[in-house]
N, CA, C and O of each residue as an XYZ file, in Angstrom:
420
protein
N      24.544    278.330    118.182
C      25.714    277.467    118.199
C      26.966    278.328    118.253
O      27.054    279.366    117.597
N      27.919    277.884    119.035
C      29.211    278.548    119.143
C      30.072    278.093    117.965
O      30.273    276.896    117.764
N      30.576    279.051    117.190
C      31.416    278.751    116.040
C      32.785    279.374    116.268
O      32.906    280.573    116.519
N      33.804    278.546    116.176
C      35.186    278.982    116.321
C      35.883    278.710    114.986
O      35.522    277.775    114.272
N      36.874    279.524    114.656
C      37.578    279.345    113.382
C      39.074    279.218    113.614
O      39.642    279.821    114.525
N      39.688    278.419    112.767
C      41.142    278.316    112.705
C      41.499    278.635    111.259
O      41.172    277.880    110.344
N      42.172    279.761    111.069
C      42.431    280.272    109.722
C      43.932    280.326    109.469
O      44.705    280.766    110.320
N      44.329    279.872    108.288
C      45.731    279.936    107.900
C      45.912    279.424    106.481
O      45.033    278.763    105.927
N      47.042    279.732    105.911
C      47.341    279.311    104.544
C      47.400    277.786    104.449
O      47.646    277.093    105.437
N      47.170    277.288    103.247
C      47.270    275.846    103.005
C      48.653    275.345    103.406
O      49.667    275.991    103.141
N      48.673    274.181    104.051
C      49.940    273.561    104.406
C      50.579    274.089    105.677
O      51.737    273.774    105.951
N      49.861    274.882    106.463
C      50.443    275.454    107.683
C      50.142    274.644    108.934
O      50.541    275.038    110.030
N      49.446    273.519    108.797
C      49.204    272.645    109.934
C      47.894    272.870    110.671
O      47.761    272.499    111.837
N      46.931    273.472    109.998
C      45.627    273.705    110.641
C      44.978    272.405    111.099
O      44.495    272.315    112.228
N      44.964    271.416    110.246
C      44.326    270.138    110.598
C      45.005    269.520    111.812
O      44.338    269.023    112.720
N      46.306    269.551    111.823
C      47.067    268.994    112.940
C      46.778    269.767    114.230
O      46.532    269.161    115.273
N      46.804    271.079    114.164
C      46.574    271.920    115.343
C      45.117    271.914    115.798
O      44.824    272.223    116.953
N      44.206    271.565    114.894
C      42.777    271.628    115.232
C      42.430    270.723    116.417
O      41.543    271.054    117.204
N      43.106    269.604    116.549
C      42.843    268.700    117.675
C      43.130    269.400    118.998
O      42.346    269.299    119.942
N      44.246    270.103    119.063
C      44.611    270.821    120.274
C      43.650    271.983    120.540
O      43.188    272.167    121.666
N      43.353    272.765    119.498
C      42.448    273.913    119.644
C      41.070    273.444    120.104
O      40.483    274.027    121.015
N      40.559    272.392    119.473
C      39.243    271.868    119.850
C      39.238    271.416    121.313
O      38.295    271.702    122.050
N      40.267    270.725    121.720
C      40.347    270.248    123.104
C      40.424    271.420    124.076
O      39.741    271.415    125.100
N      41.236    272.415    123.775
C      41.399    273.576    124.648
C      40.104    274.363    124.820
O      39.882    274.977    125.863
N      39.252    274.346    123.800
C      38.005    275.115    123.834
C      36.775    274.227    124.029
O      35.639    274.676    123.876
N      37.023    272.961    124.371
C      35.933    272.013    124.615
C      34.964    271.942    123.428
O      33.745    271.990    123.595
N      35.542    271.826    122.227
C      34.764    271.740    120.991
C      34.834    270.306    120.478
O      35.917    269.764    120.257
N      33.680    269.711    120.295
C      33.611    268.299    119.921
C      33.636    268.069    118.410
O      34.032    266.996    117.956
N      33.215    269.072    117.625
C      33.050    268.897    116.180
C      33.968    269.840    115.398
O      34.113    271.013    115.741
N      34.585    269.302    114.340
C      35.481    270.071    113.483
C      35.033    269.907    112.039
O      34.722    268.800    111.599
N      35.001    271.012    111.306
C      34.731    270.959    109.868
C      36.038    271.305    109.169
O      36.585    272.394    109.346
N      36.526    270.368    108.379
C      37.822    270.501    107.714
C      37.739    269.904    106.317
O      37.462    268.714    106.164
N      37.976    270.711    105.313
C      38.025    270.260    103.915
C      36.789    269.485    103.486
O      36.897    268.491    102.767
N      35.616    269.932    103.922
C      34.366    269.306    103.504
C      33.897    268.158    104.367
O      32.874    267.538    104.076
N      34.635    267.865    105.433
C      34.285    266.756    106.325
C      33.852    267.275    107.688
O      34.389    268.266    108.183
N      32.887    266.608    108.288
C      32.514    266.847    109.678
C      33.163    265.742    110.500
O      32.894    264.558    110.300
N      34.019    266.150    111.423
C      34.820    265.205    112.196
C      34.494    265.354    113.674
O      34.350    266.463    114.189
N      34.381    264.220    114.341
C      34.182    264.183    115.793
C      35.219    263.216    116.339
O      35.168    262.018    116.062
N      36.147    263.734    117.105
C      37.245    262.896    117.588
C      38.091    262.431    116.412
O      38.641    263.245    115.671
N      38.189    261.130    116.249
C      38.945    260.569    115.130
C      38.041    259.999    114.049
O      38.508    259.278    113.167
N      36.743    260.316    114.108
C      35.773    259.740    113.173
C      35.161    260.796    112.259
O      34.816    261.893    112.696
N      35.037    260.448    111.004
C      34.325    261.288    110.050
C      32.844    260.947    110.161
O      32.440    259.804    109.947
N      32.041    261.953    110.500
C      30.602    261.740    110.656
C      29.837    261.972    109.357
O      28.828    261.316    109.098
N      30.321    262.905    108.546
C      29.587    263.260    107.330
C      30.505    264.022    106.383
O      31.566    264.511    106.768
N      30.063    264.105    105.133
C      30.766    264.908    104.143
C      31.648    264.103    103.224
O      31.700    262.874    103.271
N      32.338    264.849    102.385
C      33.318    264.252    101.477
C      34.539    265.149    101.469
O      34.431    266.363    101.642
N      35.685    264.555    101.269
C      36.944    265.270    101.377
C      37.281    266.050    100.116
O      37.214    265.523     99.005
N      37.639    267.299    100.303
C      38.096    268.121     99.188
C      39.404    267.577     98.621
O      39.711    267.784     97.447
N      40.163    266.888     99.448
C      41.445    266.333     98.997
C      41.264    265.241     97.944
O      42.198    264.930     97.206
N      40.065    264.658     97.873
C      39.803    263.595     96.901
C      39.436    264.141     95.519
O      39.356    263.383     94.552
N      39.216    265.447     95.427
C      38.821    266.043     94.146
C      40.004    266.097     93.184
O      41.159    266.185     93.601
N      39.697    266.043     91.896
C      40.748    265.980     90.883
C      41.287    267.339     90.464
O      42.408    267.430     89.964
N      40.502    268.402     90.662
C      40.963    269.734     90.293
C      40.915    270.655     91.508
O      40.205    270.394     92.478
N      41.674    271.720     91.434
C      41.705    272.680     92.531
C      40.351    273.371     92.698
O      39.906    273.607     93.821
N      39.708    273.689     91.597
C      38.391    274.336     91.652
C      37.377    273.405     92.316
O      36.600    273.845     93.164
N      37.377    272.141     91.945
C      36.459    271.178     92.553
C      36.748    271.030     94.045
O      35.823    270.890     94.845
N      38.017    271.058     94.419
C      38.392    270.946     95.829
C      37.877    272.148     96.623
O      37.375    271.991     97.736
N      38.001    273.325     96.062
C      37.511    274.536     96.735
C      36.003    274.474     96.887
O      35.472    274.789     97.952
N      35.309    274.074     95.836
C      33.846    273.967     95.906
C      33.415    272.971     96.974
O      32.444    273.207     97.694
N      34.132    271.865     97.076
C      33.811    270.871     98.102
C      34.099    271.425     99.491
O      33.291    271.254    100.405
N      35.235    272.082     99.658
C      35.617    272.605    100.974
C      34.642    273.654    101.492
O      34.411    273.741    102.698
N      34.062    274.459    100.584
C      33.122    275.505    101.025
C      31.670    275.046    100.925
O      30.748    275.851    101.060
N      31.474    273.762    100.691
C      30.138    273.143    100.702
C      29.206    273.759     99.669
O      28.040    274.020     99.966
N      29.701    273.992     98.466
C      28.893    274.599     97.398
C      27.714    273.731     96.984
O      26.669    274.249     96.590
N      27.873    272.422     97.070
C      26.799    271.504     96.698
C      25.755    271.463     97.813
O      26.085    271.214     98.972
N      24.493    271.709     97.453
C      23.417    271.749     98.450
C      23.286    270.443     99.228
O      23.078    270.465    100.441
N      23.405    269.314     98.545
C      23.267    268.013     99.216
C      24.391    267.806    100.229
O      24.166    267.253    101.305
N      25.588    268.245     99.887
C      26.744    268.133    100.781
C      26.516    268.977    102.044
O      26.715    268.497    103.160
N      26.101    270.227    101.861
C      25.823    271.115    102.995
C      24.700    270.545    103.860
O      24.776    270.583    105.088
N      23.664    270.019    103.217
C      22.524    269.436    103.927
C      22.974    268.250    104.786
O      22.526    268.092    105.922
N      23.859    267.423    104.235
C      24.366    266.259    104.970
C      25.095    266.678    106.241
O      24.872    266.099    107.304
N      25.965    267.684    106.138
C      26.694    268.153    107.306
C      25.763    268.826    108.311
O      25.883    268.602    109.516
N      24.842    269.645    107.823
C      23.892    270.338    108.700
C      23.062    269.322    109.488
O      22.868    269.475    110.694
N      22.575    268.287    108.803
C      21.791    267.242    109.475
C      22.618    266.494    110.513
O      22.128    266.202    111.604
N      23.856    266.186    110.185
C      24.721    265.473    111.129
C      24.980    266.316    112.377
O      25.014    265.784    113.487
N      25.161    267.621    112.204
C      25.338    268.505    113.354
C      24.087    268.498    114.236
O      24.179    268.433    115.461
N      22.930    268.564    113.600
C      21.667    268.559    114.343
C      21.437    267.223    115.041
O      21.073    267.191    116.216
N      21.647    266.127    114.329
C      21.426    264.799    114.902
C      22.338    264.516    116.090
O      21.972    263.781    117.007
N      23.532    265.111    116.061
C      24.496    264.900    117.138
C      24.425    265.994    118.201
O      25.262    266.046    119.102
N      23.429    266.862    118.094
C      23.196    267.924    119.077
C      24.449    268.761    119.323
O      24.799    269.059    120.465
N      25.114    269.134    118.234
C      26.342    269.927    118.337
C      26.048    271.301    118.926
O      25.122    271.992    118.500
N      26.842    271.678    119.898
C      26.725    272.997    120.511
C      27.870    273.911    120.111
O      27.734    275.134    120.120
N      29.003    273.306    119.758
C      30.189    274.062    119.358
C      30.806    273.390    118.139
O      30.797    272.165    118.021
N      31.338    274.200    117.238
C      32.016    273.653    116.066
C      33.230    274.521    115.739
O      33.184    275.748    115.836
N      34.306    273.859    115.353
C      35.524    274.526    114.901
C      35.588    274.367    113.390
O      35.581    273.248    112.878
N      35.651    275.489    112.673
C      35.726    275.458    111.217
C      37.120    275.875    110.793
O      37.620    276.920    111.210
N      37.750    275.049    109.956
C      39.076    275.349    109.438
C      38.951    275.948    108.051
O      38.146    275.488    107.242
N      39.745    276.972    107.773
C      39.701    277.599    106.461
C      40.960    278.388    106.165
O      41.782    278.641    107.046
N      41.092    278.767    104.907
C      42.268    279.531    104.491
C      42.056    281.036    104.595
O      42.993    281.810    104.399
N      40.823    281.456    104.902
C      40.535    282.884    105.091
C      39.288    283.028    105.942
O      38.501    282.092    106.083
N      39.120    284.215    106.508
C      37.899    284.499    107.263
C      36.680    284.363    106.361
O      35.640    283.862    106.789
N      36.807    284.808    105.115
C      35.689    284.731    104.171
C      35.293    283.284    103.899
O      34.109    282.975    103.771
N      36.275    282.404    103.811
C      35.980    280.986    103.586
C      35.227    280.406    104.778
O      34.239    279.693    104.600
N      35.682    280.704    105.980
C      35.014    280.203    107.180
C      33.586    280.739    107.245
O      32.657    280.002    107.577
N      33.414    282.018    106.929
C      32.086    282.621    106.952
C      31.163    281.957    105.931
O      29.987    281.726    106.211
N      31.698    281.651    104.748
C      30.894    280.998    103.712
C      30.439    279.613    104.178
O      29.282    279.240    103.983
N      31.338    278.861    104.786
C      30.992    277.536    105.300
C      29.918    277.661    106.377
O      28.928    276.929    106.360
N      30.113    278.581    107.304
C      29.126    278.791    108.372
C      27.771    279.166    107.785
O      26.739    278.664    108.230
N      27.770    280.042    106.792
C      26.522    280.443    106.145
C      25.841    279.270    105.450
O      24.623    279.121    105.536
N      26.617    278.440    104.764
C      26.067    277.280    104.053
C      25.418    276.287    105.039
O      24.498    275.550    104.683
N      25.919    276.288    106.275
C      25.388    275.387    107.293
C      24.308    276.052    108.151
O      23.722    275.416    109.026
N      24.057    277.321    107.896
C      23.050    278.039    108.662
C      23.461    278.276    110.102
O      22.616    278.331    110.995
N      24.760    278.415    110.327
C      25.279    278.606    111.686
C      25.384    280.071    112.020
O      25.838    280.875    111.206
N      24.970    280.410    113.199
C      25.142    281.766    113.722
C      26.483    281.807    114.417
O      26.852    280.874    115.131
N      27.215    282.893    114.207
C      28.489    283.012    114.922
C      28.712    284.415    115.418
O      29.736    284.694    116.042
């Protein structure tokens, strides 16, 4: 699977820019804050923004929960994803998400 990353500090507009980046690179699936998104639809996951603490939000965003990671991995497989754009605040965060999903990049 082709894995692309969009990395930047919180609040810099990654989510907003991800639509353009995905379109430019013909990427159908985006992973952002614990959600798997295709177009304007959430296919799987839960939002880190809904968590009550910063630590819980980080754990959700990096898919620390096995069931959460499994849900996203299955949705990618069921939808025959060939390319995915992962949003993160660091290269290490993107790598951790990719690893949790078993993605080669």
